[in-house]
mmJSON file of the N, C-alpha and C atoms, coordinates in Angstrom:
{"data_MODEL":{"atom_site":{
"group_PDB":["ATOM","ATOM","ATOM","ATOM","ATOM","ATOM","ATOM","ATOM","ATOM","ATOM","ATOM","ATOM","ATOM","ATOM","ATOM","ATOM","ATOM","ATOM","ATOM","ATOM","ATOM","ATOM","ATOM","ATOM","ATOM","ATOM","ATOM","ATOM","ATOM","ATOM","ATOM","ATOM","ATOM","ATOM","ATOM","ATOM","ATOM","ATOM","ATOM","ATOM","ATOM","ATOM","ATOM","ATOM","ATOM","ATOM","ATOM","ATOM","ATOM","ATOM","ATOM","ATOM","ATOM","ATOM","ATOM","ATOM","ATOM","ATOM","ATOM","ATOM","ATOM","ATOM","ATOM","ATOM","ATOM","ATOM","ATOM","ATOM","ATOM","ATOM","ATOM","ATOM","ATOM","ATOM","ATOM","ATOM","ATOM","ATOM","ATOM","ATOM","ATOM","ATOM","ATOM","ATOM","ATOM","ATOM","ATOM","ATOM","ATOM","ATOM","ATOM","ATOM","ATOM","ATOM","ATOM","ATOM","ATOM","ATOM","ATOM","ATOM","ATOM","ATOM","ATOM","ATOM","ATOM","ATOM","ATOM","ATOM","ATOM","ATOM","ATOM","ATOM","ATOM","ATOM","ATOM","ATOM","ATOM","ATOM","ATOM","ATOM","ATOM","ATOM","ATOM","ATOM","ATOM","ATOM","ATOM","ATOM","ATOM","ATOM","ATOM","ATOM","ATOM","ATOM","ATOM","ATOM","ATOM","ATOM","ATOM","ATOM","ATOM","ATOM","ATOM","ATOM","ATOM","ATOM","ATOM"],
"id":[1,2,3,4,5,6,7,8,9,10,11,12,13,14,15,16,17,18,19,20,21,22,23,24,25,26,27,28,29,30,31,32,33,34,35,36,37,38,39,40,41,42,43,44,45,46,47,48,49,50,51,52,53,54,55,56,57,58,59,60,61,62,63,64,65,66,67,68,69,70,71,72,73,74,75,76,77,78,79,80,81,82,83,84,85,86,87,88,89,90,91,92,93,94,95,96,97,98,99,100,101,102,103,104,105,106,107,108,109,110,111,112,113,114,115,116,117,118,119,120,121,122,123,124,125,126,127,128,129,130,131,132,133,134,135,136,137,138,139,140,141,142,143,144,145,146,147],
"type_symbol":["N","C","C","N","C","C","N","C","C","N","C","C","N","C","C","N","C","C","N","C","C","N","C","C","N","C","C","N","C","C","N","C","C","N","C","C","N","C","C","N","C","C","N","C","C","N","C","C","N","C","C","N","C","C","N","C","C","N","C","C","N","C","C","N","C","C","N","C","C","N","C","C","N","C","C","N","C","C","N","C","C","N","C","C","N","C","C","N","C","C","N","C","C","N","C","C","N","C","C","N","C","C","N","C","C","N","C","C","N","C","C","N","C","C","N","C","C","N","C","C","N","C","C","N","C","C","N","C","C","N","C","C","N","C","C","N","C","C","N","C","C","N","C","C","N","C","C"],
"label_atom_id":["N","CA","C","N","CA","C","N","CA","C","N","CA","C","N","CA","C","N","CA","C","N","CA","C","N","CA","C","N","CA","C","N","CA","C","N","CA","C","N","CA","C","N","CA","C","N","CA","C","N","CA","C","N","CA","C","N","CA","C","N","CA","C","N","CA","C","N","CA","C","N","CA","C","N","CA","C","N","CA","C","N","CA","C","N","CA","C","N","CA","C","N","CA","C","N","CA","C","N","CA","C","N","CA","C","N","CA","C","N","CA","C","N","CA","C","N","CA","C","N","CA","C","N","CA","C","N","CA","C","N","CA","C","N","CA","C","N","CA","C","N","CA","C","N","CA","C","N","CA","C","N","CA","C","N","CA","C","N","CA","C","N","CA","C","N","CA","C","N","CA","C"],
"label_alt_id":[null,null,null,null,null,null,null,null,null,null,null,null,null,null,null,null,null,null,null,null,null,null,null,null,null,null,null,null,null,null,null,null,null,null,null,null,null,null,null,null,null,null,null,null,null,null,null,null,null,null,null,null,null,null,null,null,null,null,null,null,null,null,null,null,null,null,null,null,null,null,null,null,null,null,null,null,null,null,null,null,null,null,null,null,null,null,null,null,null,null,null,null,null,null,null,null,null,null,null,null,null,null,null,null,null,null,null,null,null,null,null,null,null,null,null,null,null,null,null,null,null,null,null,null,null,null,null,null,null,null,null,null,null,null,null,null,null,null,null,null,null,null,null,null,null,null,null],
"label_comp_id":["MET","MET","MET","GLU","GLU","GLU","ASN","ASN","ASN","PRO","PRO","PRO","ASP","ASP","ASP","ALA","ALA","ALA","GLN","GLN","GLN","PHE","PHE","PHE","MET","MET","MET","LEU","LEU","LEU","GLY","GLY","GLY","GLN","GLN","GLN","MET","MET","MET","TYR","TYR","TYR","SER","SER","SER","LYS","LYS","LYS","GLY","GLY","GLY","LYS","LYS","LYS","GLY","GLY","GLY","VAL","VAL","VAL","LYS","LYS","LYS","GLN","GLN","GLN","ASP","ASP","ASP","TYR","TYR","TYR","VAL","VAL","VAL","GLU","GLU","GLU","ALA","ALA","ALA","ILE","ILE","ILE","LYS","LYS","LYS","TRP","TRP","TRP","SER","SER","SER","LYS","LYS","LYS","HIS","HIS","HIS","ALA","ALA","ALA","VAL","VAL","VAL","VAL","VAL","VAL","GLN","GLN","GLN","GLY","GLY","GLY","HIS","HIS","HIS","HIS","HIS","HIS","GLU","GLU","GLU","ALA","ALA","ALA","GLY","GLY","GLY","ILE","ILE","ILE","VAL","VAL","VAL","SER","SER","SER","ASP","ASP","ASP","ALA","ALA","ALA","ASN","ASN","ASN"],
"label_asym_id":["A","A","A","A","A","A","A","A","A","A","A","A","A","A","A","A","A","A","A","A","A","A","A","A","A","A","A","A","A","A","A","A","A","A","A","A","A","A","A","A","A","A","A","A","A","A","A","A","A","A","A","A","A","A","A","A","A","A","A","A","A","A","A","A","A","A","A","A","A","A","A","A","A","A","A","A","A","A","A","A","A","A","A","A","A","A","A","A","A","A","A","A","A","A","A","A","A","A","A","A","A","A","A","A","A","A","A","A","A","A","A","A","A","A","A","A","A","A","A","A","A","A","A","A","A","A","A","A","A","A","A","A","A","A","A","A","A","A","A","A","A","A","A","A","A","A","A"],
"label_entity_id":["1","1","1","1","1","1","1","1","1","1","1","1","1","1","1","1","1","1","1","1","1","1","1","1","1","1","1","1","1","1","1","1","1","1","1","1","1","1","1","1","1","1","1","1","1","1","1","1","1","1","1","1","1","1","1","1","1","1","1","1","1","1","1","1","1","1","1","1","1","1","1","1","1","1","1","1","1","1","1","1","1","1","1","1","1","1","1","1","1","1","1","1","1","1","1","1","1","1","1","1","1","1","1","1","1","1","1","1","1","1","1","1","1","1","1","1","1","1","1","1","1","1","1","1","1","1","1","1","1","1","1","1","1","1","1","1","1","1","1","1","1","1","1","1","1","1","1"],
"label_seq_id":[1,1,1,2,2,2,3,3,3,4,4,4,5,5,5,6,6,6,7,7,7,8,8,8,9,9,9,10,10,10,11,11,11,12,12,12,13,13,13,14,14,14,15,15,15,16,16,16,17,17,17,18,18,18,19,19,19,20,20,20,21,21,21,22,22,22,23,23,23,24,24,24,25,25,25,26,26,26,27,27,27,28,28,28,29,29,29,30,30,30,31,31,31,32,32,32,33,33,33,34,34,34,35,35,35,36,36,36,37,37,37,38,38,38,39,39,39,40,40,40,41,41,41,42,42,42,43,43,43,44,44,44,45,45,45,46,46,46,47,47,47,48,48,48,49,49,49],
"pdbx_PDB_ins_code":[null,null,null,null,null,null,null,null,null,null,null,null,null,null,null,null,null,null,null,null,null,null,null,null,null,null,null,null,null,null,null,null,null,null,null,null,null,null,null,null,null,null,null,null,null,null,null,null,null,null,null,null,null,null,null,null,null,null,null,null,null,null,null,null,null,null,null,null,null,null,null,null,null,null,null,null,null,null,null,null,null,null,null,null,null,null,null,null,null,null,null,null,null,null,null,null,null,null,null,null,null,null,null,null,null,null,null,null,null,null,null,null,null,null,null,null,null,null,null,null,null,null,null,null,null,null,null,null,null,null,null,null,null,null,null,null,null,null,null,null,null,null,null,null,null,null,null],
"Cartn_x":[-21.556,-22.127,-23.385,-23.431,-24.594,-25.221,-25.607,-26.269,-27.547,-28.697,-29.916,-30.355,-30.101,-30.457,-29.658,-28.357,-27.509,-27.899,-28.223,-28.635,-29.927,-30.877,-32.135,-31.894,-31.085,-30.798,-30.09,-29.168,-28.479,-29.475,-30.382,-31.436,-32.27,-32.602,-33.378,-32.596,-31.303,-30.455,-30.428,-30.246,-30.238,-31.601,-32.652,-34.002,-34.298,-33.822,-34.108,-33.007,-31.848,-30.72,-30.111,-30.112,-29.542,-28.131,-27.14,-25.737,-25.12,-25.965,-25.517,-26.385,-25.906,-26.713,-27.932,-29.098,-30.323,-30.207,-30.464,-30.313,-31.288,-32.394,-33.434,-32.986,-32.112,-31.603,-30.806,-29.939,-29.175,-30.101,-31.111,-32.065,-32.748,-33.206,-33.883,-32.9,-31.683,-30.676,-30.431,-30.212,-29.906,-31.125,-32.293,-33.516,-33.735,-33.468,-33.621,-32.603,-31.4,-30.4,-30.941,-31.549,-32.084,-33.229,-34.069,-35.175,-34.642,-33.627,-33.044,-32.496,-31.996,-31.455,-32.557,-33.826,-34.94,-35.413,-35.047,-35.465,-36.947,-37.788,-39.231,-39.663,-39.196,-39.614,-39.19,-38.034,-37.589,-38.516,-39.042,-39.986,-41.253,-41.711,-42.922,-42.669,-41.52,-41.171,-41.054,-40.419,-40.229,-41.561,-42.481,-43.807,-44.57,-44.307,-45.007,-44.505,-43.28,-42.702,-43.164],
"Cartn_y":[-53.894,-54.358,-55.161,-56.393,-57.224,-57.71,-56.769,-57.089,-56.251,-56.84,-56.066,-55.441,-56.113,-55.523,-54.242,-54.295,-53.114,-52.01,-52.373,-51.373,-50.687,-51.486,-50.922,-49.988,-50.436,-49.611,-48.311,-48.395,-47.19,-46.225,-46.766,-45.926,-45.237,-45.976,-45.393,-44.298,-44.534,-43.524,-42.234,-42.346,-41.159,-40.49,-41.258,-40.697,-39.884,-40.385,-39.753,-38.822,-38.859,-38.037,-38.525,-39.823,-40.386,-40.88,-40.176,-40.554,-40.039,-39.533,-38.956,-37.736,-36.902,-35.76,-36.278,-35.763,-36.211,-35.965,-37.005,-36.935,-37.933,-37.412,-38.288,-39.013,-38.4,-39.06,-40.304,-40.173,-41.327,-42.356,-41.891,-42.806,-43.674,-43.068,-43.816,-44.763,-44.279,-45.12,-46.392,-46.272,-47.454,-48.33,-47.73,-48.53,-49.353,-48.763,-49.487,-50.63,-50.399,-51.48,-52.651,-52.337,-53.387,-54.137,-53.405,-54.041,-55.035,-54.609,-55.489,-56.758,-56.641,-57.797,-58.637,-58.202,-58.986,-58.622,-57.447,-57.043,-56.654,-57.416,-57.235,-55.856,-55.47,-54.204,-53.015,-53.079,-51.997,-51.884,-52.996,-52.975,-52.235,-52.439,-51.753,-50.263,-49.861,-48.453,-47.828,-48.515,-47.979,-47.803,-48.717,-48.604,-47.396,-47.008,-45.878,-44.552,-44.513,-43.239,-42.9],
"Cartn_z":[-15.022,-13.776,-14.119,-13.681,-13.951,-12.642,-11.815,-10.557,-10.505,-10.881,-10.976,-9.649,-8.533,-7.249,-6.996,-7.279,-7.093,-8.057,-9.285,-10.278,-9.839,-9.354,-8.876,-7.689,-6.737,-5.567,-5.959,-6.907,-7.36,-8.011,-8.812,-9.402,-8.338,-7.289,-6.19,-5.476,-5.295,-4.628,-5.449,-6.755,-7.605,-7.611,-7.619,-7.633,-6.372,-5.229,-3.945,-3.469,-4.14,-3.699,-2.403,-2.187,-0.958,-1.222,-0.68,-0.847,-2.137,-3.024,-4.304,-4.588,-5.506,-5.915,-6.688,-6.369,-7.046,-8.547,-9.308,-10.765,-11.392,-11.912,-12.461,-13.732,-14.509,-15.715,-15.318,-14.339,-13.849,-13.203,-12.491,-11.863,-12.899,-13.968,-15.029,-15.717,-15.969,-16.624,-15.836,-14.522,-13.712,-13.497,-13.43,-13.303,-14.571,-15.725,-16.985,-17.089,-16.601,-16.569,-15.748,-14.6,-13.736,-14.421,-15.147,-15.86,-16.893,-17.643,-18.66,-18.013,-16.796,-16.082,-15.432,-15.569,-15.064,-13.666,-13.166,-11.822,-11.86,-11.162,-11.214,-10.693,-9.531,-8.934,-9.789,-10.388,-11.28,-12.47,-12.952,-14.052,-13.685,-12.454,-11.976,-11.896,-11.358,-11.241,-12.609,-13.545,-14.897,-15.612,-15.407,-16.022,-15.492,-14.249,-13.623,-14.153,-14.701,-15.178,-16.544],
"occupancy":[1.0,1.0,1.0,1.0,1.0,1.0,1.0,1.0,1.0,1.0,1.0,1.0,1.0,1.0,1.0,1.0,1.0,1.0,1.0,1.0,1.0,1.0,1.0,1.0,1.0,1.0,1.0,1.0,1.0,1.0,1.0,1.0,1.0,1.0,1.0,1.0,1.0,1.0,1.0,1.0,1.0,1.0,1.0,1.0,1.0,1.0,1.0,1.0,1.0,1.0,1.0,1.0,1.0,1.0,1.0,1.0,1.0,1.0,1.0,1.0,1.0,1.0,1.0,1.0,1.0,1.0,1.0,1.0,1.0,1.0,1.0,1.0,1.0,1.0,1.0,1.0,1.0,1.0,1.0,1.0,1.0,1.0,1.0,1.0,1.0,1.0,1.0,1.0,1.0,1.0,1.0,1.0,1.0,1.0,1.0,1.0,1.0,1.0,1.0,1.0,1.0,1.0,1.0,1.0,1.0,1.0,1.0,1.0,1.0,1.0,1.0,1.0,1.0,1.0,1.0,1.0,1.0,1.0,1.0,1.0,1.0,1.0,1.0,1.0,1.0,1.0,1.0,1.0,1.0,1.0,1.0,1.0,1.0,1.0,1.0,1.0,1.0,1.0,1.0,1.0,1.0,1.0,1.0,1.0,1.0,1.0,1.0],
"B_iso_or_equiv":[0.0,0.0,0.0,0.0,0.0,0.0,0.0,0.0,0.0,0.0,0.0,0.0,0.0,0.0,0.0,0.0,0.0,0.0,0.0,0.0,0.0,0.0,0.0,0.0,0.0,0.0,0.0,0.0,0.0,0.0,0.0,0.0,0.0,0.0,0.0,0.0,0.0,0.0,0.0,0.0,0.0,0.0,0.0,0.0,0.0,0.0,0.0,0.0,0.0,0.0,0.0,0.0,0.0,0.0,0.0,0.0,0.0,0.0,0.0,0.0,0.0,0.0,0.0,0.0,0.0,0.0,0.0,0.0,0.0,0.0,0.0,0.0,0.0,0.0,0.0,0.0,0.0,0.0,0.0,0.0,0.0,0.0,0.0,0.0,0.0,0.0,0.0,0.0,0.0,0.0,0.0,0.0,0.0,0.0,0.0,0.0,0.0,0.0,0.0,0.0,0.0,0.0,0.0,0.0,0.0,0.0,0.0,0.0,0.0,0.0,0.0,0.0,0.0,0.0,0.0,0.0,0.0,0.0,0.0,0.0,0.0,0.0,0.0,0.0,0.0,0.0,0.0,0.0,0.0,0.0,0.0,0.0,0.0,0.0,0.0,0.0,0.0,0.0,0.0,0.0,0.0,0.0,0.0,0.0,0.0,0.0,0.0],
"pdbx_formal_charge":[null,null,null,null,null,null,null,null,null,null,null,null,null,null,null,null,null,null,null,null,null,null,null,null,null,null,null,null,null,null,null,null,null,null,null,null,null,null,null,null,null,null,null,null,null,null,null,null,null,null,null,null,null,null,null,null,null,null,null,null,null,null,null,null,null,null,null,null,null,null,null,null,null,null,null,null,null,null,null,null,null,null,null,null,null,null,null,null,null,null,null,null,null,null,null,null,null,null,null,null,null,null,null,null,null,null,null,null,null,null,null,null,null,null,null,null,null,null,null,null,null,null,null,null,null,null,null,null,null,null,null,null,null,null,null,null,null,null,null,null,null,null,null,null,null,null,null],
"auth_seq_id":[1,1,1,2,2,2,3,3,3,4,4,4,5,5,5,6,6,6,7,7,7,8,8,8,9,9,9,10,10,10,11,11,11,12,12,12,13,13,13,14,14,14,15,15,15,16,16,16,17,17,17,18,18,18,19,19,19,20,20,20,21,21,21,22,22,22,23,23,23,24,24,24,25,25,25,26,26,26,27,27,27,28,28,28,29,29,29,30,30,30,31,31,31,32,32,32,33,33,33,34,34,34,35,35,35,36,36,36,37,37,37,38,38,38,39,39,39,40,40,40,41,41,41,42,42,42,43,43,43,44,44,44,45,45,45,46,46,46,47,47,47,48,48,48,49,49,49],
"auth_comp_id":["MET","MET","MET","GLU","GLU","GLU","ASN","ASN","ASN","PRO","PRO","PRO","ASP","ASP","ASP","ALA","ALA","ALA","GLN","GLN","GLN","PHE","PHE","PHE","MET","MET","MET","LEU","LEU","LEU","GLY","GLY","GLY","GLN","GLN","GLN","MET","MET","MET","TYR","TYR","TYR","SER","SER","SER","LYS","LYS","LYS","GLY","GLY","GLY","LYS","LYS","LYS","GLY","GLY","GLY","VAL","VAL","VAL","LYS","LYS","LYS","GLN","GLN","GLN","ASP","ASP","ASP","TYR","TYR","TYR","VAL","VAL","VAL","GLU","GLU","GLU","ALA","ALA","ALA","ILE","ILE","ILE","LYS","LYS","LYS","TRP","TRP","TRP","SER","SER","SER","LYS","LYS","LYS","HIS","HIS","HIS","ALA","ALA","ALA","VAL","VAL","VAL","VAL","VAL","VAL","GLN","GLN","GLN","GLY","GLY","GLY","HIS","HIS","HIS","HIS","HIS","HIS","GLU","GLU","GLU","ALA","ALA","ALA","GLY","GLY","GLY","ILE","ILE","ILE","VAL","VAL","VAL","SER","SER","SER","ASP","ASP","ASP","ALA","ALA","ALA","ASN","ASN","ASN"],
"auth_asym_id":["A","A","A","A","A","A","A","A","A","A","A","A","A","A","A","A","A","A","A","A","A","A","A","A","A","A","A","A","A","A","A","A","A","A","A","A","A","A","A","A","A","A","A","A","A","A","A","A","A","A","A","A","A","A","A","A","A","A","A","A","A","A","A","A","A","A","A","A","A","A","A","A","A","A","A","A","A","A","A","A","A","A","A","A","A","A","A","A","A","A","A","A","A","A","A","A","A","A","A","A","A","A","A","A","A","A","A","A","A","A","A","A","A","A","A","A","A","A","A","A","A","A","A","A","A","A","A","A","A","A","A","A","A","A","A","A","A","A","A","A","A","A","A","A","A","A","A"],
"auth_atom_id":["N","CA","C","N","CA","C","N","CA","C","N","CA","C","N","CA","C","N","CA","C","N","CA","C","N","CA","C","N","CA","C","N","CA","C","N","CA","C","N","CA","C","N","CA","C","N","CA","C","N","CA","C","N","CA","C","N","CA","C","N","CA","C","N","CA","C","N","CA","C","N","CA","C","N","CA","C","N","CA","C","N","CA","C","N","CA","C","N","CA","C","N","CA","C","N","CA","C","N","CA","C","N","CA","C","N","CA","C","N","CA","C","N","CA","C","N","CA","C","N","CA","C","N","CA","C","N","CA","C","N","CA","C","N","CA","C","N","CA","C","N","CA","C","N","CA","C","N","CA","C","N","CA","C","N","CA","C","N","CA","C","N","CA","C","N","CA","C","N","CA","C"],
"pdbx_PDB_model_num":[1,1,1,1,1,1,1,1,1,1,1,1,1,1,1,1,1,1,1,1,1,1,1,1,1,1,1,1,1,1,1,1,1,1,1,1,1,1,1,1,1,1,1,1,1,1,1,1,1,1,1,1,1,1,1,1,1,1,1,1,1,1,1,1,1,1,1,1,1,1,1,1,1,1,1,1,1,1,1,1,1,1,1,1,1,1,1,1,1,1,1,1,1,1,1,1,1,1,1,1,1,1,1,1,1,1,1,1,1,1,1,1,1,1,1,1,1,1,1,1,1,1,1,1,1,1,1,1,1,1,1,1,1,1,1,1,1,1,1,1,1,1,1,1,1,1,1]
}}}
């Protein structure tokens, strides 16, 4: 999947447990995928962790 917006949103869903079981490992994984794809907001979130 090469859609940084979708990757970021999926990371947020896992982080908050919205629509999926809350899973911080998955949240970080998908947020990092978004960062690699150049998603600016995901980079800010990743830096905060």
